[in-house]
C-alpha positions in Angstrom: 0.0 0.0 0.0 1.4 3.3 -1.1 0.3 6.9 -0.6 1.3 10.2 -2.2 2.6 12.6 0.5 2.6 15.6 -1.9 -1.1 15.0 -2.6 -1.9 14.7 1.1 -0.1 18.0 1.8 -2.0 19.7 -1.0 -5.3 18.5 0.5 -4.3 19.8 3.9 -3.4 23.2 2.3 -6.8 23.4 0.7 -8.5 22.4 4.0 -6.6 25.3 5.7 -7.7 27.7 3.0 -11.3 26.6 3.3 -11.2 27.0 7.1 -9.8 30.6 6.8 -12.4 31.4 4.2 -15.2 30.1 6.4 -13.9 32.1 9.4 -13.7 35.3 7.3 -17.3 34.8 6.0 -18.6 34.3 9.5 -16.7 37.3 10.9 -18.0 39.5 8.0 -21.6 38.4 8.5 -21.4 38.7 12.3 -19.7 42.1 12.0 -22.5 43.3 9.7 -25.2 42.1 12.0 -23.4 43.7 15.0 -23.1 47.0 13.2 -26.8 47.0 12.4 -27.6 46.1 16.1 -25.3 48.7 17.6 -27.6 51.8 17.2 -30.6 49.9 18.5 -28.7 48.6 21.5 -26.5 51.6 22.6 -28.0 54.7 20.9 -31.7 54.4 21.3 -32.7 53.9 24.9 -35.5 51.4 25.4 -37.2 49.8 28.2 -35.3 46.5 27.8 -31.8 47.9 27.0 -30.0 45.5 29.3 -31.6 42.6 27.7 -30.7 43.9 24.3 -27.1 44.5 25.4 -26.8 41.0 26.8 -28.1 39.6 23.5 -25.7 41.8 21.6 -22.6 40.6 23.6 -23.9 37.1 23.5 -24.1 37.2 19.7 -20.5 38.5 19.5 -19.2 35.9 21.8 -21.0 33.2 20.0 -19.6 34.3 16.7 -16.0 34.3 18.1 -16.6 30.8 19.6 -17.8 29.6 16.2 -14.7 30.9 14.5 -12.5 29.3 17.2 -14.4 26.0 16.6 -13.5 26.1 12.9 -9.8 26.5 13.6 -9.9 23.9 16.4 -11.6 21.5 14.0 -8.9 22.0 11.4 -6.1 21.4 13.9 -7.8 18.4 15.4 -8.3 16.8 12.0 -4.7 17.6 11.0 -3.4 15.9 14.2 -5.6 12.8 13.6 -4.4 12.6 10.0 -0.7 12.8 11.1 -1.3 10.1 13.7 -2.9 7.9 11.1 -0.1 8.4 8.7 2.5 7.6 11.4 0.5 4.4 12.2 0.3 3.6 8.6 4.1 4.1 8.1 4.7 1.9 11.2 2.5 -0.8 9.7 4.2 -0.6 6.3 7.6 -0.9 8.0 6.5 -3.9 10.0 5.1 -5.5 6.8 8.3 -4.8 4.9 10.4 -6.3 7.7 8.1 -9.3 7.7 8.6 -9.7 3.9 12.4 -9.4 4.3 12.3 -12.1 7.0 10.2 -14.3 4.7 12.8 -13.8 2.0 15.6 -14.9 4.4 13.8 -18.1 5.3 13.5 -19.4 1.8 16.0 -22.2 1.0 18.6 -21.7 -1.6 20.1 -23.5 -4.5 21.7 -26.4 -2.5 18.3 -27.4 -1.0 16.7 -27.1 -4.4 19.3 -29.4 -5.9 18.7 -32.2 -3.2 14.9 -31.9 -3.3 14.8 -31.9 -7.1 17.0 -35.1 -7.3 14.8 -36.8 -4.6 11.5 -35.9 -6.2 12.8 -36.8 -9.7 13.9 -40.2 -8.6 10.5 -40.8 -7.1 8.7 -39.6 -10.2 10.8 -42.0 -12.4 10.4 -45.0 -10.1 6.6 -44.4 -9.6 6.1 -43.3 -13.2 4.5 -40.0 -12.1 5.1 -36.4 -13.2 7.1 -33.5 -11.7 7.0 -29.9 -12.6 9.3 -27.0 -11.8 7.9 -23.5 -11.8 10.5 -20.7 -12.4 9.6 -17.1 -11.5 11.9 -14.2 -12.4 11.0 -10.9 -10.7 12.6 -7.8 -12.3 12.6 -4.6 -10.1 13.4 -1.1 -11.1 17.1 -0.2 -11.1 16.6 2.2 -8.2 15.2 -0.7 -6.0 17.9 -3.3 -6.8 19.8 -4.7 -3.8 18.1 -2.3 -1.4 16.0 -2.8 1.7 12.9 -1.7 -0.3 13.9 -4.2 -3.0 14.2 -7.0 -0.5 10.7 -6.1 0.9 9.2 -6.2 -2.6 10.9 -9.6 -3.4 9.6 -10.9 0.0 6.1 -9.8 -1.0 6.5 -11.6 -4.3 7.7 -14.7 -2.6 4.7 -14.5 -0.1 2.3 -14.3 -3.1 3.9 -17.3 -4.7 3.7 -19.4 -1.5 0.1 -18.4 -1.2 -0.8 -20.0 -4.5 1.0 -23.3 -4.3 0.1 -26.5 -2.3 1.5 -27.3 1.2 3.4 -30.2 -0.4 5.2 -27.9 -2.9 8.4 -26.1 -2.0 9.8 -22.7 -3.0 13.5 -21.8 -3.4 15.5 -18.7 -4.1 18.3 -19.1 -6.7 19.5 -15.5 -7.0 18.3 -12.0 -6.7 14.8 -12.0 -8.0 14.9 -15.6 -9.2 12.6 -18.2 -7.5 11.8 -21.8 -8.2 9.0 -24.0 -7.1 9.0 -27.8 -7.2 5.6 -29.3 -7.9 5.8 -33.1 -7.3 3.2 -35.6 -8.4 1.1 -33.0 -10.2 -0.3 -33.4 -13.7 0.7 -31.0 -16.4 -2.8 -29.5 -16.5 -2.8 -28.8 -12.7 0.7 -27.4 -13.0 -0.4 -25.0 -15.7 -3.3 -23.9 -13.5 -1.0 -23.1 -10.6 1.4 -21.3 -12.9 -1.5 -19.2 -14.2 -2.6 -18.3 -10.6 0.9 -17.4 -9.6 1.3 -15.2 -12.8 -2.0 -13.5 -12.2 -1.3 -12.6 -8.5 2.2 -11.4 -9.3 0.9 -9.2 -12.1 -1.6 -7.6 -9.7 1.0 -7.1 -7.0 3.7 -6.0 -9.5 1.4 -3.2 -10.8 1.4 -1.7 -7.3 5.0 -2.4 -6.4 6.5 -1.6 -9.9 8.1 -4.8 -10.8 7.7 -7.2 -13.8 7.6 -11.0 -13.7 8.3 -13.9 -16.0 6.8 -17.3 -15.2 8.1 -20.4 -16.8 6.9 -24.0 -16.3 8.8 -27.2 -17.2 7.4 -30.6 -16.8 8.8 -34.2 -16.7 8.3 -36.1 -19.0 6.7 -33.5 -21.3 9.5 -31.0 -21.5 12.6 -32.7 -20.0 13.8 -36.2 -19.5 16.2 -35.8 -16.6 16.9 -33.7 -13.5 20.1 -32.5 -15.1 18.1 -30.8 -17.9 16.1 -29.0 -15.3 19.2 -27.8 -13.6 20.7 -26.6 -16.8 17.6 -24.6 -17.6 17.8 -23.0 -14.2 21.5 -22.3 -14.6 20.8 -20.6 -18.0 18.4 -18.2 -16.4 20.6 -17.2 -13.5 22.6 -13.9 -13.6 25.9 -14.4 -15.2 24.7 -17.8 -16.5 25.9 -19.5 -13.3 26.4 -23.3 -13.5 25.1 -25.5 -10.7 27.6 -27.6 -8.9 26.0 -31.0 -8.7 26.9 -34.7 -8.6 26.4 -36.9 -11.6 22.7 -37.5 -12.2 21.9 -41.2 -11.8 18.5 -40.6 -13.3 19.9 -39.3 -16.6 17.8 -40.4 -19.5 15.0 -41.3 -17.2 15.3 -45.1 -17.3 12.2 -47.1 -17.1 11.4 -48.5 -13.6 9.3 -51.4 -12.7 5.8 -50.6 -11.6 5.1 -51.8 -8.1 
């Protein structure tokens, strides 16, 4: 959630101008009425002159109190607005810190390597499918490698985790690069999860000013080995980093006996 401080300051300036204008109008009208009442109250003697004078001074006092109320209302509303903005800023800072903490708790490449090999062996032996969802988040250059950028990436990671199953796992490969392992999930269901992730990231990215790229790879439709998936991930990493891994004993996806 973002707000425009300049726009809020402009609204406060207009509110002040409106308060001053209202006070001037009240004082002009009250002054005109007081001038018209003055001869009747102080020049012409009547039988109820003290009642008239009490009413006159009461009217003047009431007018001054009303003008004071207008300014008191303005300052009260301004103080409440400042308190709300401080509370909002505090909540935003807490949310950003929570997003940064989430980002720090996401496993890295080594955990992805071991989980992928394990799930791939299981998929081969049980003749099931496995999918890997790759998400690349591109931030503005001004937000790269900053606290604000980490908070945005944490928000993106939180959105991804919200759209996957509890049995799925999310990993962070590099700055702005995430991967999700979707074990024992059909290609159609994997595409559905990919669409949901892409949709929510697009909505959040519009507010937080980042772009996303979502790619889906499935075994056995797109790849035949875990090594191919690792090479795809390595090709997308900054600087075309290469994964350090052990030889893949599932290379070529040998057929396994069905139990």
